[in-house]
C-alpha positions in Angstrom: 34.0 100.7 149.9 37.6 100.6 150.6 37.3 103.9 151.8 35.0 102.5 154.9 37.6 99.8 155.9 38.6 102.3 158.5 35.4 101.3 160.6 37.1 97.7 160.7 40.2 99.2 162.4 38.2 101.1 164.7 36.7 97.9 165.8 40.1 96.0 166.2 41.3 98.9 168.4 38.7 98.5 171.3 39.2 94.4 171.0 42.3 92.7 172.0 41.1 89.2 172.2 40.5 86.5 169.6 38.1 88.0 166.8 36.1 85.4 165.1 32.7 85.8 163.1 31.0 82.9 161.2 31.6 83.0 157.6 32.5 86.9 157.8 36.3 86.6 158.4 38.7 85.6 161.3 41.3 87.6 162.7 43.5 86.7 165.6 45.0 88.9 168.3 48.3 88.8 166.4 46.4 89.9 163.0 44.7 92.8 164.9 48.4 93.9 166.2 49.6 93.7 162.5 46.7 95.5 161.1 47.2 98.4 163.7 50.8 98.5 162.7 50.3 99.0 159.3 47.8 101.7 160.2 50.1 103.4 162.6 53.2 103.5 160.5 51.7 103.9 157.0 48.5 106.1 158.0 50.2 107.9 161.0 53.7 108.6 160.8 54.6 108.3 157.1 51.4 109.9 155.6 51.6 112.8 158.2 55.2 113.8 157.3 54.5 113.3 153.5 51.3 115.2 153.9 52.5 118.3 155.5 55.5 118.4 153.1 52.9 118.1 150.4 50.7 121.1 151.7 53.8 123.1 151.7 54.8 122.3 148.3 51.1 122.9 146.9 50.9 126.4 148.5 54.7 127.1 147.0 53.4 126.0 143.6 50.3 128.2 143.8 52.4 131.1 144.8 54.8 130.9 141.9 52.2 130.4 139.3 50.0 133.3 140.7 53.1 135.7 140.6 52.9 135.7 136.8 52.0 139.2 135.3 49.8 137.6 132.9 48.6 134.2 134.2 48.4 131.7 131.6 45.5 128.9 131.2 47.7 126.0 132.0 49.1 127.8 135.1 45.5 128.2 136.3 44.5 124.8 135.8 47.5 123.6 138.1 46.6 126.0 140.5 43.1 124.5 140.7 44.8 121.2 141.0 47.2 122.3 143.8 44.1 123.7 145.7 42.1 120.4 145.5 45.2 118.4 146.4 45.6 120.5 149.5 42.0 120.1 150.3 42.4 116.4 150.3 45.7 116.3 151.9 43.9 118.2 154.9 40.9 116.3 155.1 42.8 113.2 154.9 45.4 113.9 157.6 42.7 115.0 160.0 40.6 112.1 159.5 43.1 109.2 159.4 46.6 110.3 160.7 45.6 112.8 163.7 42.1 111.7 164.9 42.3 107.9 164.3 46.1 107.1 164.8 47.1 110.0 167.1 43.8 110.6 168.7 44.3 114.5 168.4 42.6 117.1 168.0 39.8 114.7 168.6 39.5 110.9 169.0 37.3 108.7 167.0 33.9 108.6 168.8 34.3 111.7 170.5 31.7 114.6 170.8 33.9 116.9 167.8 34.3 113.4 165.9 30.5 112.7 165.6 29.9 116.3 164.3 32.9 116.8 162.0 33.9 113.5 160.5 30.9 111.4 159.5 28.9 114.5 157.8 32.0 116.5 156.9 35.4 115.4 156.7 34.4 111.9 155.3 32.2 112.9 152.2 34.5 116.2 151.7 37.4 113.9 151.4 35.9 111.8 148.7 34.7 114.8 146.7 38.3 116.6 147.0 39.9 113.1 145.9 37.4 112.9 143.1 38.0 116.6 142.1 41.7 116.2 141.9 41.3 113.0 139.5 39.0 114.9 137.4 41.0 118.1 137.1 44.2 115.8 136.2 41.9 114.4 133.4 40.8 118.1 132.3 44.4 119.1 132.1 45.3 116.2 130.0 42.6 117.2 127.6 43.9 120.7 127.6 47.3 119.5 126.6 45.7 116.9 124.1 44.1 119.7 122.3 47.2 121.9 122.4 49.2 119.0 120.9 46.9 117.3 118.4 45.0 120.3 117.4 47.4 123.1 117.4 45.6 125.4 115.1 42.1 125.3 116.5 43.8 125.7 120.0 45.7 128.9 119.1 42.7 130.4 117.6 40.5 129.6 120.6 42.8 130.5 123.1 44.1 134.0 122.5 44.9 135.4 125.9 43.4 134.3 129.1 39.7 134.0 129.8 37.8 133.2 133.0 35.1 131.5 131.0 37.7 129.1 129.3 39.3 128.0 132.5 35.9 127.6 134.0 35.0 125.4 131.1 37.6 123.0 132.4 37.4 123.2 136.2 33.6 123.6 136.5 32.4 120.3 135.0 34.9 118.4 136.8 34.3 119.8 140.3 30.3 119.8 139.8 30.8 116.1 138.6 32.7 115.3 141.7 29.9 116.9 144.0 27.2 115.1 142.4 29.0 111.6 142.2 29.8 112.1 146.1 26.3 113.4 147.4 25.3 109.9 148.7 28.5 110.1 151.1 26.4 112.5 152.8 23.6 110.5 153.6 25.8 107.2 154.4 25.6 108.0 158.3 23.1 109.2 160.7 22.5 110.6 164.1 20.6 108.7 166.7 20.0 109.2 170.6 21.2 106.6 173.2 21.0 106.3 176.9 23.9 105.5 178.8 24.3 104.6 182.5 26.6 106.7 184.5 26.8 105.4 188.0 25.8 102.7 190.1 22.6 104.2 191.0 21.4 103.6 187.2 21.4 107.5 186.5 21.5 108.0 182.8 22.3 110.8 180.2 21.4 111.1 176.8 24.0 111.3 174.0 24.1 111.5 170.3 25.5 108.7 168.5 26.6 108.0 165.1 25.7 104.8 162.8 25.6 103.5 159.4 22.2 104.7 157.6 19.8 102.2 156.1 20.8 103.5 152.9 24.5 102.5 153.4 23.6 98.9 154.5 21.0 98.4 151.3 22.6 95.7 149.2 21.6 97.3 146.2 23.4 100.6 147.3 26.3 98.4 148.3 26.2 96.7 144.8 25.5 99.4 142.3 26.7 102.6 144.1 29.5 101.7 146.2 31.2 99.3 143.6 29.9 99.9 140.0 29.3 103.9 140.2 32.7 104.4 142.1 34.6 101.8 140.5 33.8 103.0 137.0 33.4 106.8 138.0 36.0 107.4 140.1 38.5 104.5 139.2 38.2 102.9 135.5 37.1 105.7 133.2 39.3 109.0 134.6 42.6 106.4 134.6 41.6 105.2 131.0 40.9 108.9 129.8 44.5 109.9 131.3 46.1 106.8 129.5 44.4 107.6 126.4 45.1 111.4 126.3 48.8 110.7 127.2 49.5 108.5 124.4 47.8 110.7 122.0 49.9 113.4 123.4 53.1 111.5 122.9 52.1 110.5 119.3 51.1 114.2 118.6 54.6 115.4 119.8 56.3 112.5 117.7 54.1 113.8 114.8 55.2 117.6 115.3 58.8 116.9 115.4 58.6 114.6 112.1 56.7 117.6 110.4 59.3 120.1 111.7 61.9 118.0 110.6 60.5 118.1 107.1 59.8 121.5 106.9 62.1 123.9 105.0 63.8 126.2 107.4 62.5 129.7 107.3 65.0 132.2 105.8 64.0 134.7 108.9 66.6 133.6 111.6 64.0 134.9 114.2 61.4 133.1 113.0 63.3 129.8 113.0 64.3 130.5 116.6 60.6 131.3 117.4 59.7 127.9 115.9 62.2 126.1 118.0 61.4 127.9 121.0 57.7 127.0 120.5 58.4 123.5 120.0 60.5 123.4 123.3 57.7 125.1 125.2 55.1 122.4 124.2 57.7 119.6 124.9 58.2 121.2 128.2 54.5 121.3 129.1 54.0 118.0 127.7 56.5 116.1 129.9 55.0 118.0 132.9 51.6 116.6 132.1 52.6 113.0 131.1 54.7 112.7 134.5 51.8 114.1 136.5 49.5 111.6 134.7 51.7 108.6 135.1 52.0 109.3 138.6 48.5 109.5 139.1 47.8 106.2 137.5 50.4 104.4 139.4 49.3 105.7 142.9 45.5 105.0 141.9 46.0 101.6 140.6 45.8 99.7 144.3 42.5 101.6 145.2 41.0 100.0 141.9 42.5 96.8 142.7 41.2 96.9 146.0 37.8 97.7 144.8 37.8 94.8 142.6 38.7 92.3 145.3 35.9 93.6 147.1 33.5 93.1 144.1 34.8 89.4 144.2 33.7 88.9 147.8 30.6 91.2 147.0 28.0 88.7 148.2 29.8 88.2 151.5 30.4 91.9 152.1 26.5 92.1 151.9 25.7 89.2 154.1 28.0 90.3 156.8 28.0 94.1 156.2 29.6 95.8 159.4 30.6 92.4 160.9 33.0 91.6 157.8 36.5 91.2 158.7 39.1 91.5 155.8 42.4 89.5 155.8 45.6 91.2 157.1 46.8 91.7 153.6 44.1 93.4 152.6 43.8 96.0 155.6 47.5 96.7 155.2 47.1 97.0 151.4 44.2 99.5 152.3 46.7 101.6 154.4 49.2 101.7 151.6 46.5 102.9 149.3 45.9 105.8 151.5 49.3 106.6 151.7 49.8 106.3 148.0 46.9 108.9 147.6 48.7 111.2 149.7 51.8 111.0 147.8 50.1 111.4 144.6 48.8 114.9 146.1 52.1 115.9 147.6 54.5 115.2 144.5 53.6 117.8 142.0 56.2 120.5 143.2 58.8 117.7 142.9 57.7 117.3 139.2 57.9 120.7 138.7 61.4 121.4 140.2 62.6 118.4 138.1 61.1 119.1 134.9 60.9 123.0 134.4 64.2 124.8 134.9 62.3 128.1 135.1 60.4 126.8 137.9 63.2 125.7 139.6 65.2 128.9 139.1 62.6 130.9 140.6 62.0 128.6 143.5 65.6 128.6 144.6 65.7 132.3 144.1 63.0 132.7 146.6 64.6 130.3 148.8 67.7 132.3 148.6 65.6 135.5 149.4 64.1 133.8 152.8 67.6 132.7 153.8 69.0 136.3 153.4 66.1 137.7 155.3 66.4 135.0 158.1 70.4 135.6 158.3 69.8 139.3 158.3 67.2 139.0 161.0 69.5 137.0 163.3 72.2 139.2 162.8 70.2 142.4 163.4 71.1 144.1 160.3 69.5 145.4 157.2 69.4 143.0 154.3 71.5 143.9 151.4 69.9 144.8 147.9 69.3 141.8 145.7 70.8 141.9 142.3 69.1 138.9 141.1 66.5 139.9 138.6 64.8 136.8 138.4 60.9 137.5 138.8 57.5 136.6 137.5 56.1 140.3 137.6 56.9 141.0 133.7 60.6 141.9 134.5 63.6 140.1 132.8 63.7 136.7 134.0 67.0 134.6 134.2 67.5 132.6 131.3 66.7 128.8 131.6 69.1 126.6 129.9 66.5 124.2 128.7 63.8 126.5 127.4 61.9 127.0 130.7 59.8 129.8 132.4 61.8 132.8 130.8 61.6 131.4 127.3 57.9 130.7 127.6 56.9 134.1 128.9 58.7 135.9 126.5 57.8 133.7 123.4 55.0 134.7 121.1 53.5 131.0 121.2 49.9 130.8 122.3 50.0 127.0 122.1 52.4 126.6 125.2 52.2 129.7 127.0 52.6 128.6 130.6 54.8 129.1 133.9 57.2 126.5 132.7 
């Protein structure tokens, strides 16, 4: 329901006078201006800047993970997550920042908008957001199995298998599509005649309106609140919290178990065990950070849906005429911004947590810098002596057991691009 609040914003843009509706909200001209400013800065300027950075960051993450000679299961899942994060960013920037705030490349209500947004960007935006949320849950489930059931996980995950990766990703994507299918039916086209001159000549135009399904009180009550509130908010966030807590507990138990074990006489075996534990810790920290950021940035969305539930009777009665207070609309704009931040921030998590990812990132960045400098100087580039690579060659050692440790380790529990 919160995602439809942009309709109110469009209504306010075309009305600069005092807005009064009986029992359906009250907004003054100053209130309308404040809502416009919230949307302009949070859904326009700031969201666009962060979203563009996020799109490039996700592309870089995909390229780094994909350069592994033997790509790992955890890396595959992160690639899928980055893809759907990018889809969400692209759809959101087109729908909110560009078309609604900056009126480019098409404005709200224009010919292109009618054909692209209601039946395209709007439902696909919801699908990509839900897919990103469910994929985060599946990645947490994968790490939960690795940490809490290591023996079974090692036996069932020898090497990399497309079927195992699809076993995590396909249910998340399919369920996201199914739960958002009604979004394609919330709008409908109709023909409208419009007078174009003083001689009463008319033309027939295609217009878009909310469908009878979207206006149905039962649909608003059961689907727009209960299904989406529970299916895309409470349940995914609850599962993430559960898996995260169990992973933290599993790491503590593993650490205590290793501490009580007698050290092996073979020094190589001891080093391998220590390296494996560091690898699991590294992956767990990555997952826990992503999960916590996801929960924090999605809390306003769940809160707004709950507030709408408390006002459900008024929302159903007023429908499109419902005007929410200024703080609600500004919080909605802030919620959209937080969702964009959540989809844009993962590369900074990888750079902060994984020294291996960080080494490769800056290595490639230095290569680009050298190429640019050589191009500007019109001289051939000097051969690089840096041997950092993901193509099976020797990697620059990471001080905290990063990428090089994990690729060279024999661990089946924690082999990833970290």
